[in-house]
RODO-2510 file (C-alpha; in nm, 4 decimals, decimal comma):
residues 227
     n   res          X          Y          Z
     1     m    -3,2398    -3,0343    -3,6155
     2     a    -3,2902    -2,7277    -3,6915
     3     e    -3,6242    -2,5934    -3,5113
     4     q    -3,8528    -2,5117    -3,7999
     5     i    -4,0481    -2,1823    -3,8185
     6     l    -4,3919    -2,0987    -4,0273
     7     l    -4,4147    -1,7572    -4,1573
     8     l    -4,7027    -1,5440    -4,2502
     9     e    -4,6584    -1,1991    -4,3778
    10     d    -4,8044    -1,0027    -4,6969
    11     d    -4,5828    -0,7942    -4,7882
    12     k    -4,3199    -0,9183    -4,9372
    13     t    -4,0358    -0,6912    -4,8660
    14     i    -4,0280    -0,7878    -4,5461
    15     m    -4,0913    -1,1486    -4,6049
    16     q    -3,7675    -1,1420    -4,7611
    17     g    -3,5878    -0,9726    -4,5375
    18     l    -3,7380    -1,1833    -4,2713
    19     l    -3,6721    -1,5480    -4,4352
    20     y    -3,3105    -1,4334    -4,5503
    21     a    -3,1976    -1,3086    -4,1592
    22     l    -3,3426    -1,6740    -3,9977
    23     t    -3,2050    -1,8780    -4,2095
    24     s    -2,9039    -1,7088    -4,1887
    25     e    -2,9427    -1,7784    -3,8091
    26     g    -2,9941    -2,2246    -3,9345
    27     y    -3,3692    -2,1632    -3,8536
    28     q    -3,5908    -2,3356    -4,1756
    29     v    -3,8636    -2,1336    -4,2275
    30     v    -4,1888    -2,1980    -4,4274
    31     a    -4,3151    -1,8687    -4,5701
    32     a    -4,6687    -1,7788    -4,6663
    33     d    -4,8017    -1,4815    -4,7824
    34     c    -5,2097    -1,5155    -4,6741
    35     c    -5,3821    -1,6783    -4,4355
    36     a    -5,5433    -1,9768    -4,6627
    37     a    -5,1602    -2,0716    -4,7552
    38     a    -5,0524    -2,0373    -4,3565
    39     r    -5,3988    -2,2899    -4,2816
    40     e    -5,2777    -2,5224    -4,5602
    41     l    -4,9588    -2,5783    -4,4192
    42     l    -5,0929    -2,5666    -4,0466
    43     d    -5,2473    -2,8569    -4,1463
    44     g    -4,9655    -3,1057    -4,3412
    45     r    -4,6816    -3,0318    -4,1330
    46     q    -4,5698    -2,9188    -3,7815
    47     f    -4,3300    -2,6431    -3,6840
    48     d    -4,1682    -2,5360    -3,3356
    49     l    -4,2589    -2,1720    -3,3745
    50     l    -4,5453    -1,9089    -3,5719
    51     l    -4,4457    -1,5304    -3,6466
    52     l    -4,7279    -1,4277    -3,8293
    53     d    -4,8325    -1,0776    -3,8890
    54     v    -5,1673    -0,9587    -3,7825
    55     m    -5,3444    -0,7690    -4,0521
    56     l    -5,3327    -0,9966    -4,4447
    57     p    -5,5663    -0,9561    -4,6758
    58     d    -5,7402    -1,2314    -4,6097
    59     g    -5,7791    -1,2463    -4,2250
    60     s    -5,5559    -1,2153    -3,8886
    61     g    -5,2594    -1,3522    -3,7578
    62     y    -5,5295    -1,3638    -3,4634
    63     d    -5,6945    -1,6484    -3,6741
    64     i    -5,4121    -1,8709    -3,7282
    65     c    -5,3044    -1,8607    -3,3607
    66     r    -5,6625    -1,9861    -3,2722
    67     a    -5,6730    -2,2687    -3,5101
    68     a    -5,3011    -2,3738    -3,4378
    69     r    -5,3377    -2,3647    -3,0305
    70     k    -5,6839    -2,6248    -3,1340
    71     k    -5,4147    -2,8357    -3,2658
    72     s    -5,0943    -2,7813    -3,0366
    73     d    -4,9323    -2,5661    -2,7966
    74     v    -4,6769    -2,4258    -3,0537
    75     p    -4,5833    -2,0884    -2,9796
    76     v    -4,6118    -1,7392    -3,1611
    77     v    -4,4862    -1,4531    -3,1842
    78     f    -4,6724    -1,1700    -3,3359
    79     l    -4,6014    -0,8990    -3,6168
    80     t    -4,8350    -0,5633    -3,5190
    81     a    -4,8117    -0,2490    -3,6855
    82     s    -4,9516    -0,1184    -3,4433
    83     d    -4,8454    -0,0887    -3,0113
    84     d    -5,1940    -0,0436    -2,9197
    85     e    -5,2363    -0,2027    -2,5583
    86     l    -5,5481    -0,3183    -2,6650
    87     s    -5,4303    -0,5416    -2,9384
    88     v    -5,1364    -0,6795    -2,8152
    89     v    -5,3225    -0,7388    -2,5189
    90     m    -5,5653    -1,0006    -2,7294
    91     g    -5,2910    -1,1744    -2,8855
    92     l    -5,1453    -1,2918    -2,5846
    93     d    -5,5178    -1,4033    -2,4160
    94     m    -5,5880    -1,5772    -2,7128
    95     g    -5,2602    -1,7630    -2,6859
    96     g    -4,9917    -1,5622    -2,8183
    97     d    -4,6605    -1,5806    -2,6634
    98     d    -4,4880    -1,2528    -2,7633
    99     y    -4,5746    -0,9816    -2,9969
   100     i    -4,2634    -0,7117    -3,1804
   101     t    -4,3953    -0,3569    -3,3117
   102     k    -4,2977    -0,2686    -3,6235
   103     p    -4,1117    -0,1299    -3,8075
   104     f    -3,8666    -0,3392    -3,5912
   105     r    -3,4645    -0,4040    -3,5148
   106     l    -3,3806    -0,7608    -3,6641
   107     r    -3,1799    -0,8176    -3,3599
   108     e    -3,4250    -0,8081    -3,1367
   109     l    -3,6615    -0,9740    -3,3372
   110     l    -3,4429    -1,2763    -3,3103
   111     s    -3,3419    -1,2222    -2,9518
   112     r    -3,7338    -1,2691    -2,8432
   113     i    -3,7179    -1,5703    -3,1012
   114     r    -3,4843    -1,7336    -2,9417
   115     s    -3,5879    -1,6383    -2,5391
   116     v    -3,9375    -1,8734    -2,6839
   117     l    -3,8029    -2,1438    -2,8275
   118     r    -3,5874    -2,1609    -2,4755
   119     r    -3,9091    -2,1227    -2,2062
   120     t    -4,0953    -2,3824    -2,5174
   121     q    -3,8111    -2,6305    -2,4236
   122     r    -3,7797    -2,5832    -2,0698
   123     a    -4,1167    -2,6552    -2,0170
   124     q    -4,1025    -2,9140    -2,2698
   125     d    -3,8217    -3,0589    -2,0476
   126     e    -4,0092    -2,9890    -1,7172
   127     q    -4,3215    -3,2194    -1,8258
   128     e    -4,1325    -3,4960    -1,9507
   129     v    -3,9007    -3,5115    -1,7167
   130     l    -3,7855    -3,8828    -1,5124
   131     r    -3,7524    -3,8162    -1,1647
   132     f    -3,5358    -4,0338    -0,8376
   133     g    -3,4901    -3,8694    -0,5863
   134     r    -3,3077    -3,5945    -0,6712
   135     l    -3,1857    -3,7639    -0,9813
   136     c    -3,3554    -3,6156    -1,3100
   137     i    -3,3778    -3,7097    -1,6728
   138     y    -3,4699    -3,5482    -1,9556
   139     p    -3,5086    -3,7634    -2,2598
   140     r    -3,6010    -3,4384    -2,4591
   141     r    -3,2530    -3,3473    -2,4160
   142     a    -3,0998    -3,6423    -2,3083
   143     a    -2,9202    -3,4449    -2,0189
   144     v    -2,9025    -3,5956    -1,6645
   145     q    -2,8806    -3,3513    -1,3175
   146     v    -2,8349    -3,4029    -0,9020
   147     g    -3,0109    -3,1831    -0,8099
   148     a    -2,8473    -2,8317    -0,9548
   149     q    -2,5755    -3,0507    -1,1177
   150     e    -2,5616    -3,2173    -1,4548
   151     v    -2,3930    -3,5349    -1,5078
   152     a    -2,1517    -3,5540    -1,7580
   153     l    -2,2158    -3,9040    -1,8922
   154     t    -2,0995    -4,0551    -2,2259
   155     a    -2,3522    -4,2901    -2,4738
   156     v    -2,2735    -4,5846    -2,2878
   157     e    -2,3366    -4,4598    -1,9831
   158     y    -2,7064    -4,2956    -2,0874
   159     r    -2,8263    -4,5489    -2,1990
   160     l    -2,7040    -4,7936    -1,9313
   161     l    -2,9154    -4,5449    -1,7586
   162     l    -3,2555    -4,4744    -1,9566
   163     t    -3,2489    -4,9160    -1,8683
   164     f    -3,2209    -4,8965    -1,5283
   165     a    -3,5149    -4,5664    -1,5129
   166     a    -3,7529    -4,7724    -1,7137
   167     h    -3,7279    -5,0766    -1,4706
   168     p    -3,7407    -4,8437    -1,1475
   169     g    -3,7069    -5,1172    -0,8192
   170     q    -3,6807    -5,3544    -1,0466
   171     v    -3,4025    -5,6817    -1,0752
   172     l    -3,2223    -5,6384    -1,3960
   173     t    -2,9961    -5,9197    -1,5301
   174     r    -2,6614    -5,8883    -1,6738
   175     n    -2,7910    -6,0514    -2,0095
   176     q    -3,1278    -5,7259    -1,9447
   177     l    -2,9207    -5,4905    -1,9396
   178     l    -2,6455    -5,5467    -2,2534
   179     e    -2,9811    -5,5715    -2,4233
   180     g    -3,0698    -5,1807    -2,3078
   181     i    -2,7389    -5,0372    -2,4004
   182     w    -2,6179    -5,2444    -2,7352
   183     d    -2,4154    -4,9571    -2,9559
   184     i    -2,6658    -4,9491    -3,2884
   185     d    -2,3874    -4,8604    -3,4302
   186     g    -2,1712    -5,1631    -3,4069
   187     d    -1,9666    -5,0861    -3,1213
   188     f    -1,9674    -5,4959    -2,9098
   189     v    -2,0483    -5,3915    -2,5146
   190     g    -1,9343    -5,7269    -2,3793
   191     d    -1,9843    -5,8895    -2,0575
   192     n    -1,6616    -5,7649    -1,9119
   193     t    -1,6900    -5,3700    -1,9853
   194     l    -2,1044    -5,3758    -1,8236
   195     t    -1,8998    -5,4419    -1,5264
   196     v    -1,6618    -5,1418    -1,5982
   197     y    -1,9896    -4,8584    -1,7951
   198     i    -2,2154    -4,9388    -1,4242
   199     k    -1,8796    -4,8177    -1,1610
   200     r    -1,8171    -4,5129    -1,3789
   201     l    -2,2408    -4,5187    -1,3470
   202     r    -2,1950    -4,4917    -1,0209
   203     e    -1,9058    -4,2909    -0,9405
   204     k    -2,0411    -4,0306    -1,1393
   205     l    -2,3873    -4,0080    -0,9588
   206     a    -2,1461    -4,0828    -0,6157
   207     e    -1,9647    -3,7734    -0,7086
   208     a    -2,2558    -3,5820    -0,8185
   209     g    -2,4352    -3,6922    -0,4762
   210     d    -2,6401    -3,9392    -0,5797
   211     a    -2,4803    -4,2033    -0,3676
   212     a    -2,6118    -4,5844    -0,3657
   213     r    -2,8263    -4,5657    -0,6393
   214     i    -2,7452    -4,8913    -0,8260
   215     t    -2,6823    -5,1807    -0,5833
   216     t    -2,5691    -5,4978    -0,7054
   217     l    -2,7879    -5,8209    -0,5934
   218     r    -2,5310    -6,0644    -0,6161
   219     g    -2,6081    -6,4046    -0,8000
   220     l    -2,8875    -6,1658    -0,9700
   221     g    -2,7888    -5,8461    -1,1251
   222     y    -2,8459    -5,5242    -1,0657
   223     r    -3,1233    -5,2636    -0,8794
   224     m    -3,2125    -4,8848    -0,9382
   225     e    -3,3554    -4,7365    -0,6572
   226     e    -3,6306    -4,5236    -0,6807
   227     r    -3,6144    -4,3432    -0,3816
***
């Protein structure tokens, strides 16, 4: 899904130029030309980034940043006509992630936005990571790593690993595992193929340096070790 950006800018020419540039890059942009409109938009929906002009007819982008920070850690980039050090420090101290001084180059602004969104995504990933020794699972982006090495899993293998991760150290029967990896698109996953998926998952984890993560308990089922 495309990132949602709230653009607060009262200069119509700048607003139209930014709307065109940002939507061309694949972002979904909602624009406001005053603080009142921006507050109303913030109350009604969530955004992935706020792009805020500092000087507005009815207030300041700093005011919108303060209001947003009471509800979330959404990243904020300020657009300012002043490169005065005090203004810059004020914006960053109240929770802004970056700023750019007008007039600016669109390529530079787009680069700043991408950089802030990447930093935010990494921070969110680190907060939500599931760790089992050297094995790390990042649910937000459906990624799996062993140490620094990424492990490429199929959709079914990934769901199988998530099923194990939801019950670390517990013995899971074949029926419990089948329920966890049932394909919602309608592709049947049977008892025989479950053995193949477990074998492939074990092999991929072992190749990445995490052998013996999933063990077999004969007559009972399987268990993912927590170590």
